N, C-alpha and C positions, 0 to 999 in steps of 0.2 A: 097498461105494458111498461110504462115508466117506472111505475112503483114497484116494479118486480126488482129483487135482489140478484146481480150476478150469480151465476152456480159455478164457474170455473173460470179460470184465467183467460181464456179464448173469448169468453162472452164478455168479460169484464175488460178486456182491449177493444173488444166490437163497441160496447156503451161508450167508453172513453173516446173513440174515433169520432162516433157519429153524434156526440152529445154537442150541445152549444157551448162554446167557448165564453168564458166572462166578456163582458163588453168592455172597449176601450175606455178609458177615463178622458175626461175632457182635458187635462193637462197633458196628457200622452200626445193627442190629436194636435195641440196648441204646439207642442214642443217639435213635432214631426213637420207641421207646417212653417214652423220658425226655419228649421234646419232646412227644408227644401227651397225655402226663399233665399236664403243665404248662399246656397250652392247655385242658384240660378243667378244671383247678382254676381258671384265669383265668375261663374261662365261668360255671362255678359262681359265682364270688365277684361277677361283675358281675349276673349274675341275681337273687342275693341283695340287691344294693343297688338294682336296679330295682324288685324286689318291695315292698322296704321304701320306697323313696319313693313307689310308687303307693300302698302303703297309708297313709301320713303324708298324701299329697294327698287322699286318700279322707275321711279322718279330718276334716282341715281343713275340707273342702268339706261335710262333715255338720254340722261346728259352726257353719258360716256360713250353714246353710240352702240351699244351691246343690243343686238335683236334678241329679244325674250324667245322667240320661235327656234333661234338656232341654238343647241346646246352641243356642249363640247361631247365628244364621245370619251368614254373612259378608256384608260390604257390598260385595260384587261388583256389577258392573252389568252387564246382559246387553246386548250389543250386537245390534242387528238385524242380519241378514245380507241384504246388497245383493247381489242377482244383476244380472251385467252381460251384456247380450248384445252382441255385435261384428257 
């Protein structure tokens, strides 16, 4: 069946869809692995920076006597809803 030539465009499209793609080269796989490692390293670095910043802020808040559970309420005004009938 694979030796048959496509008769029309629909069959040609189907053959292209179901045929195996060409295998990935080793260079591409190595490049992707290297890129993933670089992204993972950057993510780990950023996470460490964020955790260090949060720890420093927590320490500063404790020294200033600010309770982390008490948060200031925002100064938003609540507008009343006006329903209009036509």
